All heavy atoms as a GROMACS GRO file, in nm:
protein
  575
    1ALA      N    1  -4.859  -5.061   2.727
    1ALA     CA    2  -4.993  -5.095   2.681
    1ALA      C    3  -5.084  -4.975   2.702
    1ALA      O    4  -5.062  -4.893   2.791
    1ALA     CB    5  -5.045  -5.216   2.754
    2GLU      N    6  -5.185  -4.970   2.619
    2GLU     CA    7  -5.282  -4.860   2.625
    2GLU      C    8  -5.417  -4.907   2.572
    2GLU      O    9  -5.427  -5.013   2.511
    2GLU     CB   10  -5.231  -4.741   2.543
    2GLU     CG   11  -5.214  -4.773   2.395
    2GLU     CD   12  -5.150  -4.660   2.318
    2GLU    OE1   13  -5.218  -4.560   2.292
    2GLU    OE2   14  -5.031  -4.673   2.284
    3THR      N   15  -5.520  -4.827   2.592
    3THR     CA   16  -5.651  -4.857   2.537
    3THR      C   17  -5.655  -4.811   2.392
    3THR      O   18  -5.621  -4.697   2.362
    3THR     CB   19  -5.761  -4.786   2.618
    3THR    OG1   20  -5.752  -4.830   2.755
    3THR    CG2   21  -5.899  -4.818   2.564
    4ILE      N   22  -5.695  -4.903   2.303
    4ILE     CA   23  -5.691  -4.877   2.160
    4ILE      C   24  -5.832  -4.892   2.101
    4ILE      O   25  -5.901  -4.990   2.130
    4ILE     CB   26  -5.597  -4.977   2.089
    4ILE    CG1   27  -5.458  -4.973   2.151
    4ILE    CG2   28  -5.592  -4.950   1.940
    4ILE    CD1   29  -5.373  -5.092   2.115
    5ASP      N   30  -5.871  -4.799   2.018
    5ASP     CA   31  -5.998  -4.806   1.946
    5ASP      C   32  -5.978  -4.898   1.825
    5ASP      O   33  -5.906  -4.866   1.731
    5ASP     CB   34  -6.038  -4.666   1.900
    5ASP     CG   35  -6.171  -4.661   1.829
    5ASP    OD1   36  -6.213  -4.762   1.772
    5ASP    OD2   37  -6.232  -4.553   1.830
    6VAL      N   38  -6.040  -5.014   1.830
    6VAL     CA   39  -6.021  -5.116   1.726
    6VAL      C   40  -6.066  -5.066   1.589
    6VAL      O   41  -5.996  -5.086   1.489
    6VAL     CB   42  -6.097  -5.247   1.763
    6VAL    CG1   43  -6.090  -5.348   1.650
    6VAL    CG2   44  -6.040  -5.306   1.891
    7ALA      N   45  -6.180  -5.001   1.580
    7ALA     CA   46  -6.232  -4.954   1.452
    7ALA      C   47  -6.135  -4.857   1.384
    7ALA      O   48  -6.109  -4.868   1.264
    7ALA     CB   49  -6.370  -4.889   1.469
    8ASN      N   50  -6.080  -4.764   1.461
    8ASN     CA   51  -5.984  -4.669   1.404
    8ASN      C   52  -5.856  -4.737   1.359
    8ASN      O   53  -5.802  -4.705   1.254
    8ASN     CB   54  -5.951  -4.558   1.504
    8ASN     CG   55  -6.062  -4.457   1.519
    8ASN    OD1   56  -6.149  -4.447   1.434
    8ASN    ND2   57  -6.060  -4.384   1.628
    9LEU      N   58  -5.809  -4.832   1.438
    9LEU     CA   59  -5.687  -4.903   1.403
    9LEU      C   60  -5.706  -4.983   1.274
    9LEU      O   61  -5.622  -4.980   1.184
    9LEU     CB   62  -5.645  -4.996   1.517
    9LEU     CG   63  -5.510  -5.063   1.504
    9LEU    CD1   64  -5.399  -4.959   1.500
    9LEU    CD2   65  -5.489  -5.159   1.620
   10VAL      N   66  -5.819  -5.050   1.261
   10VAL     CA   67  -5.849  -5.127   1.140
   10VAL      C   68  -5.865  -5.033   1.020
   10VAL      O   69  -5.814  -5.061   0.912
   10VAL     CB   70  -5.974  -5.216   1.159
   10VAL    CG1   71  -6.020  -5.276   1.028
   10VAL    CG2   72  -5.946  -5.325   1.263
   11ASP      N   73  -5.933  -4.920   1.040
   11ASP     CA   74  -5.946  -4.822   0.931
   11ASP      C   75  -5.810  -4.777   0.880
   11ASP      O   76  -5.788  -4.767   0.759
   11ASP     CB   77  -6.025  -4.698   0.978
   11ASP     CG   78  -6.174  -4.723   0.986
   11ASP    OD1   79  -6.224  -4.818   0.920
   11ASP    OD2   80  -6.241  -4.647   1.059
   12ASP      N   81  -5.717  -4.750   0.972
   12ASP     CA   82  -5.582  -4.707   0.933
   12ASP      C   83  -5.513  -4.813   0.848
   12ASP      O   84  -5.450  -4.782   0.747
   12ASP     CB   85  -5.496  -4.678   1.056
   12ASP     CG   86  -5.540  -4.554   1.131
   12ASP    OD1   87  -5.615  -4.472   1.073
   12ASP    OD2   88  -5.497  -4.538   1.248
   13GLN      N   89  -5.526  -4.938   0.889
   13GLN     CA   90  -5.460  -5.046   0.815
   13GLN      C   91  -5.525  -5.070   0.679
   13GLN      O   92  -5.456  -5.099   0.581
   13GLN     CB   93  -5.459  -5.175   0.898
   13GLN     CG   94  -5.382  -5.162   1.028
   13GLN     CD   95  -5.244  -5.104   1.010
   13GLN    OE1   96  -5.164  -5.153   0.932
   13GLN    NE2   97  -5.214  -4.997   1.082
   14ILE      N   98  -5.656  -5.055   0.672
   14ILE     CA   99  -5.725  -5.069   0.544
   14ILE      C  100  -5.680  -4.959   0.448
   14ILE      O  101  -5.653  -4.984   0.331
   14ILE     CB  102  -5.878  -5.070   0.563
   14ILE    CG1  103  -5.921  -5.205   0.622
   14ILE    CG2  104  -5.950  -5.045   0.430
   14ILE    CD1  105  -6.068  -5.216   0.655
   15ARG      N  106  -5.668  -4.837   0.499
   15ARG     CA  107  -5.619  -4.727   0.414
   15ARG      C  108  -5.477  -4.756   0.364
   15ARG      O  109  -5.444  -4.728   0.249
   15ARG     CB  110  -5.622  -4.594   0.490
   15ARG     CG  111  -5.755  -4.524   0.486
   15ARG     CD  112  -5.745  -4.380   0.537
   15ARG     NE  113  -5.715  -4.371   0.679
   15ARG     CZ  114  -5.805  -4.384   0.776
   15ARG    NH1  115  -5.929  -4.406   0.748
   15ARG    NH2  116  -5.769  -4.372   0.902
   16LEU      N  117  -5.396  -4.813   0.450
   16LEU     CA  118  -5.258  -4.844   0.415
   16LEU      C  119  -5.250  -4.947   0.302
   16LEU      O  120  -5.166  -4.935   0.213
   16LEU     CB  121  -5.184  -4.896   0.539
   16LEU     CG  122  -5.038  -4.931   0.523
   16LEU    CD1  123  -4.956  -4.803   0.496
   16LEU    CD2  124  -4.986  -4.999   0.649
   17TYR      N  125  -5.338  -5.046   0.302
   17TYR     CA  126  -5.332  -5.155   0.205
   17TYR      C  127  -5.437  -5.148   0.095
   17TYR      O  128  -5.443  -5.236   0.010
   17TYR     CB  129  -5.342  -5.290   0.277
   17TYR     CG  130  -5.213  -5.328   0.344
   17TYR    CD1  131  -5.194  -5.308   0.479
   17TYR    CD2  132  -5.108  -5.381   0.269
   17TYR    CE1  133  -5.075  -5.341   0.540
   17TYR    CE2  134  -4.988  -5.414   0.329
   17TYR     CZ  135  -4.973  -5.393   0.464
   17TYR     OH  136  -4.853  -5.426   0.523
   18ASP      N  137  -5.519  -5.044   0.095
   18ASP     CA  138  -5.628  -5.034  -0.002
   18ASP      C  139  -5.579  -5.038  -0.146
   18ASP      O  140  -5.631  -5.113  -0.228
   18ASP     CB  141  -5.710  -4.907   0.024
   18ASP     CG  142  -5.834  -4.902  -0.062
   18ASP    OD1  143  -5.910  -5.001  -0.060
   18ASP    OD2  144  -5.854  -4.801  -0.131
   19GLU      N  145  -5.478  -4.961  -0.177
   19GLU     CA  146  -5.424  -4.955  -0.314
   19GLU      C  147  -5.368  -5.090  -0.357
   19GLU      O  148  -5.393  -5.137  -0.467
   19GLU     CB  149  -5.316  -4.848  -0.323
   19GLU     CG  150  -5.247  -4.844  -0.456
   19GLU     CD  151  -5.297  -4.728  -0.541
   19GLU    OE1  152  -5.366  -4.641  -0.489
   19GLU    OE2  153  -5.264  -4.728  -0.659
   20THR      N  154  -5.292  -5.154  -0.269
   20THR     CA  155  -5.234  -5.285  -0.299
   20THR      C  156  -5.343  -5.388  -0.326
   20THR      O  157  -5.335  -5.467  -0.421
   20THR     CB  158  -5.145  -5.333  -0.182
   20THR    OG1  159  -5.047  -5.234  -0.155
   20THR    CG2  160  -5.077  -5.464  -0.213
   21ALA      N  161  -5.446  -5.386  -0.242
   21ALA     CA  162  -5.557  -5.481  -0.258
   21ALA      C  163  -5.631  -5.456  -0.389
   21ALA      O  164  -5.661  -5.550  -0.463
   21ALA     CB  165  -5.652  -5.470  -0.140
   22ARG      N  166  -5.659  -5.329  -0.419
   22ARG     CA  167  -5.730  -5.297  -0.544
   22ARG      C  168  -5.649  -5.337  -0.666
   22ARG      O  169  -5.704  -5.386  -0.764
   22ARG     CB  170  -5.766  -5.148  -0.550
   22ARG     CG  171  -5.895  -5.118  -0.477
   22ARG     CD  172  -5.943  -4.979  -0.504
   22ARG     NE  173  -5.862  -4.886  -0.426
   22ARG     CZ  174  -5.827  -4.766  -0.464
   22ARG    NH1  175  -5.864  -4.721  -0.581
   22ARG    NH2  176  -5.754  -4.690  -0.386
   23THR      N  177  -5.518  -5.317  -0.660
   23THR     CA  178  -5.431  -5.355  -0.772
   23THR      C  179  -5.442  -5.505  -0.799
   23THR      O  180  -5.442  -5.547  -0.915
   23THR     CB  181  -5.285  -5.318  -0.741
   23THR    OG1  182  -5.277  -5.177  -0.723
   23THR    CG2  183  -5.192  -5.359  -0.853
   24LYS      N  184  -5.455  -5.584  -0.694
   24LYS     CA  185  -5.466  -5.728  -0.710
   24LYS      C  186  -5.610  -5.773  -0.734
   24LYS      O  187  -5.636  -5.889  -0.764
   24LYS     CB  188  -5.409  -5.800  -0.589
   24LYS     CG  189  -5.406  -5.949  -0.608
   24LYS     CD  190  -5.313  -6.020  -0.518
   24LYS     CE  191  -5.319  -6.170  -0.552
   24LYS     NZ  192  -5.248  -6.250  -0.455
   25GLY      N  193  -5.707  -5.681  -0.720
   25GLY     CA  194  -5.847  -5.717  -0.739
   25GLY      C  195  -5.910  -5.782  -0.618
   25GLY      O  196  -6.002  -5.861  -0.629
   26VAL      N  197  -5.860  -5.746  -0.500
   26VAL     CA  198  -5.910  -5.802  -0.375
   26VAL      C  199  -5.978  -5.691  -0.296
   26VAL      O  200  -5.929  -5.579  -0.288
   26VAL     CB  201  -5.792  -5.861  -0.292
   26VAL    CG1  202  -5.838  -5.908  -0.157
   26VAL    CG2  203  -5.725  -5.974  -0.368
   27ARG      N  204  -6.094  -5.723  -0.237
   27ARG     CA  205  -6.166  -5.626  -0.155
   27ARG      C  206  -6.127  -5.641  -0.008
   27ARG      O  207  -6.113  -5.752   0.041
   27ARG     CB  208  -6.317  -5.646  -0.165
   27ARG     CG  209  -6.378  -5.606  -0.296
   27ARG     CD  210  -6.530  -5.622  -0.300
   27ARG     NE  211  -6.573  -5.755  -0.258
   27ARG     CZ  212  -6.650  -5.779  -0.152
   27ARG    NH1  213  -6.697  -5.682  -0.077
   27ARG    NH2  214  -6.684  -5.903  -0.121
   28LEU      N  215  -6.112  -5.529   0.061
   28LEU     CA  216  -6.090  -5.529   0.206
   28LEU      C  217  -6.220  -5.485   0.271
   28LEU      O  218  -6.273  -5.378   0.241
   28LEU     CB  219  -5.977  -5.432   0.243
   28LEU     CG  220  -5.838  -5.469   0.193
   28LEU    CD1  221  -5.739  -5.358   0.227
   28LEU    CD2  222  -5.791  -5.600   0.252
   29VAL      N  223  -6.270  -5.568   0.363
   29VAL     CA  224  -6.399  -5.542   0.427
   29VAL      C  225  -6.378  -5.534   0.578
   29VAL      O  226  -6.315  -5.621   0.638
   29VAL     CB  227  -6.499  -5.656   0.396
   29VAL    CG1  228  -6.633  -5.630   0.463
   29VAL    CG2  229  -6.515  -5.674   0.245
   30LYS      N  230  -6.431  -5.428   0.638
   30LYS     CA  231  -6.422  -5.411   0.784
   30LYS      C  232  -6.554  -5.453   0.848
   30LYS      O  233  -6.661  -5.410   0.807
   30LYS     CB  234  -6.392  -5.266   0.818
   30LYS     CG  235  -6.379  -5.241   0.968
   30LYS     CD  236  -6.350  -5.097   0.999
   30LYS     CE  237  -6.478  -5.030   1.035
   30LYS     NZ  238  -6.463  -4.896   1.088
   31ASP      N  239  -6.546  -5.541   0.947
   31ASP     CA  240  -6.664  -5.587   1.021
   31ASP      C  241  -6.632  -5.579   1.170
   31ASP      O  242  -6.611  -5.680   1.235
   31ASP     CB  243  -6.700  -5.729   0.978
   31ASP     CG  244  -6.823  -5.782   1.050
   31ASP    OD1  245  -6.903  -5.701   1.100
   31ASP    OD2  246  -6.838  -5.906   1.058
   32THR      N  247  -6.619  -5.456   1.219
   32THR     CA  248  -6.586  -5.436   1.360
   32THR      C  249  -6.689  -5.343   1.423
   32THR      O  250  -6.740  -5.252   1.357
   32THR     CB  251  -6.447  -5.372   1.377
   32THR    OG1  252  -6.446  -5.245   1.314
   32THR    CG2  253  -6.339  -5.460   1.317
   33PRO      N  254  -6.720  -5.365   1.550
   33PRO     CA  255  -6.809  -5.271   1.619
   33PRO      C  256  -6.742  -5.134   1.629
   33PRO      O  257  -6.620  -5.126   1.644
   33PRO     CB  258  -6.830  -5.332   1.757
   33PRO     CG  259  -6.755  -5.459   1.761
   33PRO     CD  260  -6.678  -5.474   1.635
   34GLU      N  261  -6.819  -5.030   1.621
   34GLU     CA  262  -6.764  -4.894   1.627
   34GLU      C  263  -6.719  -4.857   1.768
   34GLU      O  264  -6.647  -4.760   1.785
   34GLU     CB  265  -6.865  -4.792   1.575
   34GLU     CG  266  -6.891  -4.803   1.426
   34GLU     CD  267  -6.765  -4.783   1.342
   34GLU    OE1  268  -6.683  -4.694   1.374
   34GLU    OE2  269  -6.748  -4.857   1.244
   35THR      N  270  -6.758  -4.935   1.868
   35THR     CA  271  -6.725  -4.899   2.006
   35THR      C  272  -6.635  -5.001   2.074
   35THR      O  273  -6.630  -5.007   2.195
   35THR     CB  274  -6.853  -4.881   2.090
   35THR    OG1  275  -6.925  -5.005   2.087
   35THR    CG2  276  -6.938  -4.768   2.038
   36ALA      N  277  -6.565  -5.084   1.998
   36ALA     CA  278  -6.480  -5.187   2.059
   36ALA      C  279  -6.342  -5.129   2.093
   36ALA      O  280  -6.281  -5.059   2.013
   36ALA     CB  281  -6.464  -5.305   1.964
   37PHE      N  282  -6.296  -5.160   2.211
   37PHE     CA  283  -6.165  -5.116   2.258
   37PHE      C  284  -6.088  -5.237   2.310
   37PHE      O  285  -6.148  -5.331   2.361
   37PHE     CB  286  -6.178  -5.011   2.368
   37PHE     CG  287  -6.241  -4.884   2.321
   37PHE    CD1  288  -6.378  -4.865   2.329
   37PHE    CD2  289  -6.163  -4.782   2.268
   37PHE    CE1  290  -6.435  -4.747   2.285
   37PHE    CE2  291  -6.219  -4.664   2.223
   37PHE     CZ  292  -6.357  -4.647   2.231
   38ILE      N  293  -5.956  -5.231   2.295
   38ILE     CA  294  -5.870  -5.334   2.352
   38ILE      C  295  -5.759  -5.264   2.432
   38ILE      O  296  -5.729  -5.148   2.408
   38ILE     CB  297  -5.808  -5.427   2.245
   38ILE    CG1  298  -5.724  -5.346   2.144
   38ILE    CG2  299  -5.915  -5.507   2.175
   38ILE    CD1  300  -5.647  -5.432   2.046
   39TYR      N  301  -5.704  -5.338   2.526
   39TYR     CA  302  -5.591  -5.288   2.604
   39TYR      C  303  -5.470  -5.369   2.561
   39TYR      O  304  -5.460  -5.489   2.589
   39TYR     CB  305  -5.618  -5.303   2.754
   39TYR     CG  306  -5.510  -5.242   2.840
   39TYR    CD1  307  -5.500  -5.104   2.853
   39TYR    CD2  308  -5.418  -5.322   2.905
   39TYR    CE1  309  -5.399  -5.048   2.931
   39TYR    CE2  310  -5.318  -5.268   2.983
   39TYR     CZ  311  -5.309  -5.129   2.995
   39TYR     OH  312  -5.210  -5.074   3.071
   40ALA      N  313  -5.381  -5.305   2.486
   40ALA     CA  314  -5.264  -5.377   2.430
   40ALA      C  315  -5.159  -5.276   2.388
   40ALA      O  316  -5.180  -5.155   2.394
   40ALA     CB  317  -5.308  -5.460   2.311
   41ASP      N  318  -5.046  -5.327   2.342
   41ASP     CA  319  -4.941  -5.243   2.285
   41ASP      C  320  -4.981  -5.207   2.143
   41ASP      O  321  -4.991  -5.294   2.056
   41ASP     CB  322  -4.808  -5.318   2.287
   41ASP     CG  323  -4.694  -5.233   2.238
   41ASP    OD1  324  -4.699  -5.186   2.122
   41ASP    OD2  325  -4.598  -5.214   2.314
   42LYS      N  326  -5.006  -5.080   2.118
   42LYS     CA  327  -5.058  -5.035   1.989
   42LYS      C  328  -4.965  -5.072   1.873
   42LYS      O  329  -5.011  -5.115   1.768
   42LYS     CB  330  -5.082  -4.884   1.991
   42LYS     CG  331  -5.157  -4.833   1.871
   42LYS     CD  332  -5.192  -4.686   1.889
   42LYS     CE  333  -5.286  -4.638   1.781
   42LYS     NZ  334  -5.335  -4.504   1.808
   43ASN      N  335  -4.836  -5.055   1.892
   43ASN     CA  336  -4.742  -5.087   1.784
   43ASN      C  337  -4.742  -5.236   1.751
   43ASN      O  338  -4.734  -5.273   1.634
   43ASN     CB  339  -4.601  -5.039   1.819
   43ASN     CG  340  -4.591  -4.889   1.816
   43ASN    OD1  341  -4.654  -4.823   1.734
   43ASN    ND2  342  -4.512  -4.834   1.906
   44HIS      N  343  -4.751  -5.321   1.851
   44HIS     CA  344  -4.754  -5.465   1.826
   44HIS      C  345  -4.881  -5.505   1.752
   44HIS      O  346  -4.876  -5.584   1.658
   44HIS     CB  347  -4.740  -5.544   1.956
   44HIS     CG  348  -4.601  -5.546   2.009
   44HIS    ND1  349  -4.572  -5.558   2.142
   44HIS    CD2  350  -4.482  -5.536   1.946
   44HIS    CE1  351  -4.441  -5.556   2.160
   44HIS    NE2  352  -4.384  -5.542   2.042
   45VAL      N  353  -4.993  -5.452   1.796
   45VAL     CA  354  -5.120  -5.483   1.729
   45VAL      C  355  -5.117  -5.434   1.585
   45VAL      O  356  -5.160  -5.504   1.493
   45VAL     CB  357  -5.240  -5.424   1.806
   45VAL    CG1  358  -5.370  -5.445   1.729
   45VAL    CG2  359  -5.250  -5.485   1.945
   46ARG      N  360  -5.063  -5.317   1.563
   46ARG     CA  361  -5.051  -5.262   1.427
   46ARG      C  362  -4.965  -5.353   1.339
   46ARG      O  363  -5.001  -5.383   1.225
   46ARG     CB  364  -4.991  -5.121   1.435
   46ARG     CG  365  -4.994  -5.048   1.304
   46ARG     CD  366  -4.937  -4.908   1.318
   46ARG     NE  367  -5.032  -4.824   1.391
   46ARG     CZ  368  -4.999  -4.737   1.485
   46ARG    NH1  369  -4.873  -4.719   1.519
   46ARG    NH2  370  -5.091  -4.664   1.543
   47ILE      N  371  -4.853  -5.399   1.391
   47ILE     CA  372  -4.765  -5.489   1.315
   47ILE      C  373  -4.835  -5.621   1.284
   47ILE      O  374  -4.827  -5.672   1.172
   47ILE     CB  375  -4.633  -5.514   1.393
   47ILE    CG1  376  -4.549  -5.387   1.394
   47ILE    CG2  377  -4.555  -5.631   1.331
   47ILE    CD1  378  -4.432  -5.391   1.491
   48ILE      N  379  -4.906  -5.675   1.382
   48ILE     CA  380  -4.979  -5.800   1.361
   48ILE      C  381  -5.083  -5.783   1.251
   48ILE      O  382  -5.094  -5.866   1.159
   48ILE     CB  383  -5.044  -5.848   1.493
   48ILE    CG1  384  -4.936  -5.892   1.591
   48ILE    CG2  385  -5.145  -5.960   1.467
   48ILE    CD1  386  -4.984  -5.909   1.734
   49LEU      N  387  -5.161  -5.675   1.257
   49LEU     CA  388  -5.262  -5.649   1.154
   49LEU      C  389  -5.198  -5.633   1.016
   49LEU      O  390  -5.247  -5.687   0.917
   49LEU     CB  391  -5.344  -5.525   1.187
   49LEU     CG  392  -5.460  -5.545   1.284
   49LEU    CD1  393  -5.525  -5.411   1.317
   49LEU    CD2  394  -5.562  -5.641   1.227
   50ARG      N  395  -5.089  -5.558   1.010
   50ARG     CA  396  -5.020  -5.539   0.882
   50ARG      C  397  -4.976  -5.672   0.823
   50ARG      O  398  -4.996  -5.699   0.704
   50ARG     CB  399  -4.896  -5.451   0.898
   50ARG     CG  400  -4.927  -5.306   0.907
   50ARG     CD  401  -4.799  -5.227   0.912
   50ARG     NE  402  -4.829  -5.089   0.942
   50ARG     CZ  403  -4.740  -5.001   0.981
   50ARG    NH1  404  -4.614  -5.035   0.993
   50ARG    NH2  405  -4.775  -4.877   1.007
   51ASN      N  406  -4.917  -5.758   0.905
   51ASN     CA  407  -4.870  -5.887   0.857
   51ASN      C  408  -4.987  -5.974   0.810
   51ASN      O  409  -4.978  -6.038   0.704
   51ASN     CB  410  -4.790  -5.961   0.964
   51ASN     CG  411  -4.654  -5.898   0.987
   51ASN    OD1  412  -4.601  -5.830   0.900
   51ASN    ND2  413  -4.598  -5.922   1.103
   52LEU      N  414  -5.093  -5.977   0.887
   52LEU     CA  415  -5.210  -6.058   0.849
   52LEU      C  416  -5.272  -6.008   0.718
   52LEU      O  417  -5.304  -6.088   0.629
   52LEU     CB  418  -5.314  -6.057   0.961
   52LEU     CG  419  -5.280  -6.135   1.086
   52LEU    CD1  420  -5.381  -6.108   1.196
   52LEU    CD2  421  -5.273  -6.284   1.056
   53ILE      N  422  -5.288  -5.877   0.706
   53ILE     CA  423  -5.348  -5.821   0.585
   53ILE      C  424  -5.257  -5.842   0.464
   53ILE      O  425  -5.303  -5.882   0.356
   53ILE     CB  426  -5.383  -5.672   0.604
   53ILE    CG1  427  -5.494  -5.658   0.710
   53ILE    CG2  428  -5.428  -5.610   0.472
   53ILE    CD1  429  -5.516  -5.515   0.757
   54ALA      N  430  -5.128  -5.816   0.480
   54ALA     CA  431  -5.034  -5.832   0.369
   54ALA      C  432  -5.033  -5.977   0.320
   54ALA      O  433  -5.036  -6.003   0.199
   54ALA     CB  434  -4.894  -5.789   0.411
   55ASN      N  435  -5.032  -6.074   0.413
   55ASN     CA  436  -5.034  -6.214   0.373
   55ASN      C  437  -5.167  -6.253   0.310
   55ASN      O  438  -5.171  -6.331   0.214
   55ASN     CB  439  -5.004  -6.305   0.492
   55ASN     CG  440  -4.857  -6.304   0.528
   55ASN    OD1  441  -4.772  -6.284   0.443
   55ASN    ND2  442  -4.828  -6.326   0.655
   56ALA      N  443  -5.276  -6.200   0.362
   56ALA     CA  444  -5.407  -6.231   0.305
   56ALA      C  445  -5.417  -6.179   0.161
   56ALA      O  446  -5.471  -6.247   0.074
   56ALA     CB  447  -5.518  -6.171   0.391
   57ILE      N  448  -5.363  -6.061   0.136
   57ILE     CA  449  -5.362  -6.007   0.000
   57ILE      C  450  -5.273  -6.092  -0.089
   57ILE      O  451  -5.312  -6.131  -0.200
   57ILE     CB  452  -5.315  -5.860  -0.002
   57ILE    CG1  453  -5.418  -5.769   0.066
   57ILE    CG2  454  -5.291  -5.812  -0.146
   57ILE    CD1  455  -5.369  -5.628   0.092
   58LYS      N  456  -5.156  -6.124  -0.040
   58LYS     CA  457  -5.058  -6.201  -0.118
   58LYS      C  458  -5.113  -6.337  -0.160
   58LYS      O  459  -5.094  -6.380  -0.273
   58LYS     CB  460  -4.932  -6.220  -0.034
   58LYS     CG  461  -4.821  -6.296  -0.102
   58LYS     CD  462  -4.700  -6.304  -0.011
   58LYS     CE  463  -4.587  -6.383  -0.073
   58LYS     NZ  464  -4.471  -6.390   0.017
   59PHE      N  465  -5.183  -6.405  -0.070
   59PHE     CA  466  -5.228  -6.540  -0.098
   59PHE      C  467  -5.375  -6.548  -0.143
   59PHE      O  468  -5.428  -6.658  -0.158
   59PHE     CB  469  -5.204  -6.630   0.024
   59PHE     CG  470  -5.058  -6.647   0.053
   59PHE    CD1  471  -4.998  -6.583   0.161
   59PHE    CD2  472  -4.979  -6.725  -0.030
   59PHE    CE1  473  -4.863  -6.599   0.186
   59PHE    CE2  474  -4.844  -6.741  -0.006
   59PHE     CZ  475  -4.786  -6.678   0.102
   60ASN      N  476  -5.438  -6.435  -0.164
   60ASN     CA  477  -5.577  -6.432  -0.211
   60ASN      C  478  -5.579  -6.430  -0.363
   60ASN      O  479  -5.484  -6.389  -0.427
   60ASN     CB  480  -5.648  -6.308  -0.157
   60ASN     CG  481  -5.795  -6.330  -0.134
   60ASN    OD1  482  -5.862  -6.387  -0.218
   60ASN    ND2  483  -5.842  -6.284  -0.020
   61ARG      N  484  -5.690  -6.473  -0.418
   61ARG     CA  485  -5.707  -6.471  -0.564
   61ARG      C  486  -5.774  -6.341  -0.605
   61ARG      O  487  -5.853  -6.285  -0.530
   61ARG     CB  488  -5.794  -6.588  -0.607
   61ARG     CG  489  -5.732  -6.721  -0.579
   61ARG     CD  490  -5.822  -6.832  -0.622
   61ARG     NE  491  -5.756  -6.959  -0.591
   61ARG     CZ  492  -5.818  -7.072  -0.585
   61ARG    NH1  493  -5.948  -7.078  -0.609
   61ARG    NH2  494  -5.752  -7.182  -0.558
   62PRO      N  495  -5.746  -6.296  -0.727
   62PRO     CA  496  -5.817  -6.178  -0.778
   62PRO      C  497  -5.968  -6.203  -0.771
   62PRO      O  498  -6.016  -6.312  -0.800
   62PRO     CB  499  -5.769  -6.166  -0.922
   62PRO     CG  500  -5.633  -6.230  -0.920
   62PRO     CD  501  -5.645  -6.344  -0.821
   63GLY      N  502  -6.041  -6.100  -0.728
   63GLY     CA  503  -6.185  -6.113  -0.712
   63GLY      C  504  -6.225  -6.157  -0.572
   63GLY      O  505  -6.343  -6.162  -0.539
   64GLY      N  506  -6.127  -6.188  -0.488
   64GLY     CA  507  -6.155  -6.233  -0.352
   64GLY      C  508  -6.179  -6.118  -0.257
   64GLY      O  509  -6.173  -6.000  -0.295
   65ALA      N  510  -6.208  -6.152  -0.134
   65ALA     CA  511  -6.232  -6.051  -0.031
   65ALA      C  512  -6.163  -6.092   0.098
   65ALA      O  513  -6.150  -6.211   0.128
   65ALA     CB  514  -6.381  -6.033  -0.006
   66ILE      N  515  -6.119  -5.993   0.173
   66ILE     CA  516  -6.057  -6.013   0.302
   66ILE      C  517  -6.144  -5.938   0.403
   66ILE      O  518  -6.162  -5.817   0.391
   66ILE     CB  519  -5.913  -5.959   0.305
   66ILE    CG1  520  -5.829  -6.032   0.202
   66ILE    CG2  521  -5.854  -5.969   0.445
   66ILE    CD1  522  -5.698  -5.962   0.168
   67THR      N  523  -6.196  -6.010   0.501
   67THR     CA  524  -6.280  -5.947   0.603
   67THR      C  525  -6.204  -5.940   0.733
   67THR      O  526  -6.152  -6.042   0.782
   67THR     CB  527  -6.411  -6.027   0.623
   67THR    OG1  528  -6.480  -6.036   0.499
   67THR    CG2  529  -6.500  -5.960   0.727
   68ILE      N  530  -6.195  -5.820   0.787
   68ILE     CA  531  -6.131  -5.798   0.916
   68ILE      C  532  -6.244  -5.776   1.015
   68ILE      O  533  -6.317  -5.679   1.006
   68ILE     CB  534  -6.037  -5.676   0.911
   68ILE    CG1  535  -5.934  -5.697   0.801
   68ILE    CG2  536  -5.972  -5.654   1.046
   68ILE    CD1  537  -5.870  -5.571   0.754
   69SER      N  538  -6.258  -5.869   1.109
   69SER     CA  539  -6.370  -5.860   1.201
   69SER      C  540  -6.323  -5.867   1.346
   69SER      O  541  -6.212  -5.913   1.374
   69SER     CB  542  -6.471  -5.971   1.173
   69SER     OG  543  -6.412  -6.097   1.193
   70ALA      N  544  -6.407  -5.819   1.433
   70ALA     CA  545  -6.381  -5.823   1.578
   70ALA      C  546  -6.514  -5.835   1.650
   70ALA      O  547  -6.617  -5.790   1.601
   70ALA     CB  548  -6.308  -5.695   1.622
   71LYS      N  549  -6.510  -5.899   1.766
   71LYS     CA  550  -6.628  -5.912   1.851
   71LYS      C  551  -6.592  -5.872   1.992
   71LYS      O  552  -6.481  -5.901   2.038
   71LYS     CB  553  -6.676  -6.058   1.856
   71LYS     CG  554  -6.737  -6.110   1.732
   71LYS     CD  555  -6.788  -6.250   1.761
   71LYS     CE  556  -6.815  -6.325   1.634
   71LYS     NZ  557  -6.857  -6.463   1.663
   72GLU      N  558  -6.685  -5.809   2.058
   72GLU     CA  559  -6.665  -5.779   2.200
   72GLU      C  560  -6.708  -5.899   2.282
   72GLU      O  561  -6.810  -5.959   2.255
   72GLU     CB  562  -6.748  -5.657   2.241
   72GLU     CG  563  -6.676  -5.528   2.223
   72GLU     CD  564  -6.749  -5.414   2.286
   72GLU    OE1  565  -6.839  -5.362   2.220
   72GLU    OE2  566  -6.716  -5.379   2.401
   73GLN      N  567  -6.626  -5.935   2.379
   73GLN     CA  568  -6.660  -6.047   2.467
   73GLN      C  569  -6.645  -6.006   2.610
   73GLN      O  570  -6.561  -5.930   2.645
   73GLN     CB  571  -6.570  -6.166   2.439
   73GLN     CG  572  -6.594  -6.226   2.304
   73GLN     CD  573  -6.516  -6.357   2.288
   73GLN    OE1  574  -6.463  -6.412   2.383
   73GLN    NE2  575  -6.511  -6.406   2.168
   0.00000   0.00000   0.00000
């Protein structure tokens, strides 16, 4: 486990799926604080985000939007 910058991790995943989302006509929206950090396994969090985003794109309708958000608690 390590300290991970949430905003950077989400940006990476949005870049990865941006083309796929645009092809389907779906917008990817980031709503995360720029200073949020988590302590977790980076690879696991990356895989979880990829799966969530891929499924959201797959099951979304053209013209829809997917918002990836995080809150500090």
